[in-house]
C-alpha atoms as a printed R data frame, in Angstrom:
    type eleno elety resid chain resno       x       y       z
1   ATOM     1    CA   MET     A     1  14.933  27.932  27.683
2   ATOM     2    CA   ALA     A     2  14.850  27.269  23.935
3   ATOM     3    CA   ASN     A     3  11.978  25.454  22.273
4   ATOM     4    CA   VAL     A     4  13.718  22.404  20.834
5   ATOM     5    CA   THR     A     5  10.681  21.160  18.916
6   ATOM     6    CA   LYS     A     6  10.817  24.133  16.519
7   ATOM     7    CA   GLN     A     7  14.447  23.405  15.690
8   ATOM     8    CA   ARG     A     8  13.920  19.765  14.760
9   ATOM     9    CA   PRO     A     9  12.779  18.786  11.275
10  ATOM    10    CA   LEU     A    10   9.251  17.446  11.074
11  ATOM    11    CA   SER     A    11   8.624  14.074   9.553
12  ATOM    12    CA   PRO     A    12   6.784  14.455   6.245
13  ATOM    13    CA   HIS     A    13   3.268  13.111   5.941
14  ATOM    14    CA   LEU     A    14   2.437  10.209   3.596
15  ATOM    15    CA   GLN     A    15   1.156  12.669   0.996
16  ATOM    16    CA   ILE     A    16   4.720  13.962   0.603
17  ATOM    17    CA   TYR     A    17   6.203  10.582  -0.267
18  ATOM    18    CA   LYS     A    18   6.146   9.331  -3.848
19  ATOM    19    CA   PRO     A    19   4.506   5.895  -3.854
20  ATOM    20    CA   ILE     A    20   6.971   3.244  -4.966
21  ATOM    21    CA   PRO     A    21   6.044  -0.387  -5.704
22  ATOM    22    CA   THR     A    22   7.710  -1.755  -2.557
23  ATOM    23    CA   MET     A    23   5.821   0.700  -0.346
24  ATOM    24    CA   VAL     A    24   2.509  -0.018  -2.077
25  ATOM    25    CA   MET     A    25   2.973  -3.793  -1.756
26  ATOM    26    CA   SER     A    26   3.787  -3.385   1.927
27  ATOM    27    CA   ILE     A    27   0.540  -1.494   2.460
28  ATOM    28    CA   VAL     A    28  -1.457  -4.001   0.384
29  ATOM    29    CA   HIS     A    29   0.123  -6.859   2.361
30  ATOM    30    CA   ARG     A    30  -1.211  -5.338   5.585
31  ATOM    31    CA   ILE     A    31  -4.643  -4.706   4.042
32  ATOM    32    CA   THR     A    32  -4.906  -8.301   2.819
33  ATOM    33    CA   ALA     A    33  -4.000  -9.514   6.318
34  ATOM    34    CA   GLY     A    34  -6.979  -7.600   7.686
35  ATOM    35    CA   ALA     A    35  -9.247  -8.842   4.899
36  ATOM    36    CA   LEU     A    36  -8.275 -12.425   5.658
37  ATOM    37    CA   TYR     A    37  -9.716 -12.074   9.166
38  ATOM    38    CA   PHE     A    38 -13.134 -11.305   7.706
39  ATOM    39    CA   GLY     A    39 -12.818 -13.892   4.951
40  ATOM    40    CA   THR     A    40 -12.039 -16.567   7.504
41  ATOM    41    CA   LEU     A    41 -15.468 -15.864   9.000
42  ATOM    42    CA   LEU     A    42 -16.898 -16.969   5.644
43  ATOM    43    CA   VAL     A    43 -14.972 -20.221   5.827
44  ATOM    44    CA   ALA     A    44 -16.185 -20.748   9.395
45  ATOM    45    CA   ALA     A    45 -19.790 -20.033   8.329
46  ATOM    46    CA   TRP     A    46 -19.462 -22.570   5.521
47  ATOM    47    CA   LEU     A    47 -18.074 -25.233   7.879
48  ATOM    48    CA   ILE     A    48 -20.727 -24.530  10.517
49  ATOM    49    CA   ALA     A    49 -23.454 -24.736   7.873
50  ATOM    50    CA   ALA     A    50 -22.024 -28.040   6.654
51  ATOM    51    CA   SER     A    51 -22.157 -29.423  10.190
52  ATOM    52    CA   MET     A    52 -25.755 -28.236  10.717
53  ATOM    53    CA   GLY     A    53 -27.229 -30.190   7.854
54  ATOM    54    CA   ALA     A    54 -28.252 -30.020   4.224
55  ATOM    55    CA   GLY     A    55 -30.653 -27.075   4.616
56  ATOM    56    CA   ALA     A    56 -28.094 -24.739   6.192
57  ATOM    57    CA   TYR     A    57 -25.390 -25.866   3.772
58  ATOM    58    CA   ASP     A    58 -27.674 -25.274   0.779
59  ATOM    59    CA   THR     A    59 -28.460 -21.766   2.043
60  ATOM    60    CA   VAL     A    60 -24.791 -20.822   2.426
61  ATOM    61    CA   SER     A    61 -23.983 -22.423  -0.933
62  ATOM    62    CA   TRP     A    62 -26.773 -20.428  -2.575
63  ATOM    63    CA   ILE     A    63 -25.511 -17.165  -1.028
64  ATOM    64    CA   MET     A    64 -21.935 -17.852  -2.132
65  ATOM    65    CA   GLY     A    65 -23.184 -18.869  -5.573
66  ATOM    66    CA   THR     A    66 -24.775 -15.478  -6.266
67  ATOM    67    CA   PHE     A    67 -22.904 -12.892  -8.305
68  ATOM    68    CA   LEU     A    68 -22.075 -10.855  -5.183
69  ATOM    69    CA   GLY     A    69 -21.022 -14.014  -3.339
70  ATOM    70    CA   LYS     A    70 -18.661 -14.978  -6.134
71  ATOM    71    CA   ILE     A    71 -17.120 -11.499  -6.122
72  ATOM    72    CA   VAL     A    72 -16.535 -11.781  -2.359
73  ATOM    73    CA   LEU     A    73 -15.030 -15.252  -2.772
74  ATOM    74    CA   PHE     A    74 -12.830 -14.046  -5.634
75  ATOM    75    CA   GLY     A    75 -11.602 -11.159  -3.476
76  ATOM    76    CA   TYR     A    76 -10.969 -13.499  -0.554
77  ATOM    77    CA   SER     A    77  -9.020 -15.930  -2.718
78  ATOM    78    CA   TRP     A    78  -6.962 -13.085  -4.189
79  ATOM    79    CA   ALA     A    79  -6.232 -11.716  -0.703
80  ATOM    80    CA   LEU     A    80  -5.160 -15.170   0.445
81  ATOM    81    CA   ILE     A    81  -2.886 -15.751  -2.546
82  ATOM    82    CA   HIS     A    82  -1.484 -12.215  -2.504
83  ATOM    83    CA   HIS     A    83  -0.718 -12.435   1.204
84  ATOM    84    CA   MET     A    84   0.991 -15.804   0.665
85  ATOM    85    CA   VAL     A    85   3.139 -14.458  -2.187
86  ATOM    86    CA   GLY     A    86   4.000 -11.386  -0.093
87  ATOM    87    CA   GLY     A    87   4.898 -13.692   2.779
88  ATOM    88    CA   LEU     A    88   7.314 -15.563   0.529
89  ATOM    89    CA   ARG     A    89   8.886 -12.216  -0.372
90  ATOM    90    CA   HIS     A    90   9.289 -11.410   3.326
91  ATOM    91    CA   LEU     A    91  10.707 -14.878   4.006
92  ATOM    92    CA   MET     A    92  13.338 -14.268   1.350
93  ATOM    93    CA   TRP     A    93  14.222 -10.960   3.027
94  ATOM    94    CA   ASP     A    94  14.356 -12.672   6.436
95  ATOM    95    CA   MET     A    95  16.996 -15.006   4.999
96  ATOM    96    CA   GLY     A    96  19.018 -11.976   3.898
97  ATOM    97    CA   TYR     A    97  18.406 -12.011   0.144
98  ATOM    98    CA   GLY     A    98  16.998  -9.520  -2.324
99  ATOM    99    CA   PHE     A    99  17.724  -6.153  -0.724
100 ATOM   100    CA   GLU     A   100  19.055  -4.460  -3.855
101 ATOM   101    CA   LYS     A   101  16.817  -1.525  -4.790
102 ATOM   102    CA   SER     A   102  16.257  -2.581  -8.395
103 ATOM   103    CA   PHE     A   103  15.477  -6.150  -7.334
104 ATOM   104    CA   THR     A   104  13.012  -5.121  -4.598
105 ATOM   105    CA   THR     A   105  11.093  -3.032  -7.144
106 ATOM   106    CA   LYS     A   106  10.972  -5.950  -9.606
107 ATOM   107    CA   LEU     A   107   9.910  -8.282  -6.800
108 ATOM   108    CA   ALA     A   108   7.110  -5.927  -5.719
109 ATOM   109    CA   LYS     A   109   5.796  -5.782  -9.270
110 ATOM   110    CA   ALA     A   110   6.106  -9.557  -9.584
111 ATOM   111    CA   THR     A   111   4.104  -9.953  -6.377
112 ATOM   112    CA   ILE     A   112   1.024  -8.228  -7.769
113 ATOM   113    CA   ILE     A   113   1.326  -9.849 -11.192
114 ATOM   114    CA   SER     A   114   1.785 -13.342  -9.774
115 ATOM   115    CA   SER     A   115  -1.019 -12.996  -7.226
116 ATOM   116    CA   VAL     A   116  -3.519 -11.863  -9.862
117 ATOM   117    CA   THR     A   117  -2.356 -14.557 -12.305
118 ATOM   118    CA   LEU     A   118  -2.493 -17.340  -9.710
119 ATOM   119    CA   THR     A   119  -5.944 -16.239  -8.534
120 ATOM   120    CA   ILE     A   120  -7.304 -16.306 -12.072
121 ATOM   121    CA   LEU     A   121  -5.719 -19.730 -12.663
122 ATOM   122    CA   VAL     A   122  -7.239 -21.112  -9.446
123 ATOM   123    CA   TRP     A   123 -10.687 -19.885 -10.498
124 ATOM   124    CA   ILE     A   124 -10.303 -21.289 -14.022
125 ATOM   125    CA   VAL     A   125  -9.331 -24.690 -12.604
126 ATOM   126    CA   ALA     A   126 -12.234 -24.515 -10.122
127 ATOM   127    CA   PHE     A   127 -14.736 -23.861 -12.913
128 ATOM   128    CA   ILE     A   128 -13.252 -26.626 -15.081
129 ATOM   129    CA   ILE     A   129 -13.455 -29.156 -12.227
130 ATOM   130    CA   ARG     A   130 -16.953 -28.023 -11.312
């Protein structure tokens, strides 16, 4: 009996593939989905602190107001915006549009550029309003 597994081609590992923008954005989309789970715990902590009274709310506000807290909040807001923009890209694909190779590459690049730009704009507006 012949060993059929030696005659079949093996699937290459990820290190073999050349990273292309569409592939990278797909991976980042999944990573941001995971990050949003943890970031939502921050939102829940903030809401719970607000319901517990001024002391708890002030503590959470102080923690989120530190340099490290602001970095975490910036990362969470970027993950949220990036995941939303990526979701719009997937919605467009679900409707059957934008499958041309050159367009998908442009769209992947636009996803990262727009998510970073929108995040910075949101933070600028937040600091102006504050």
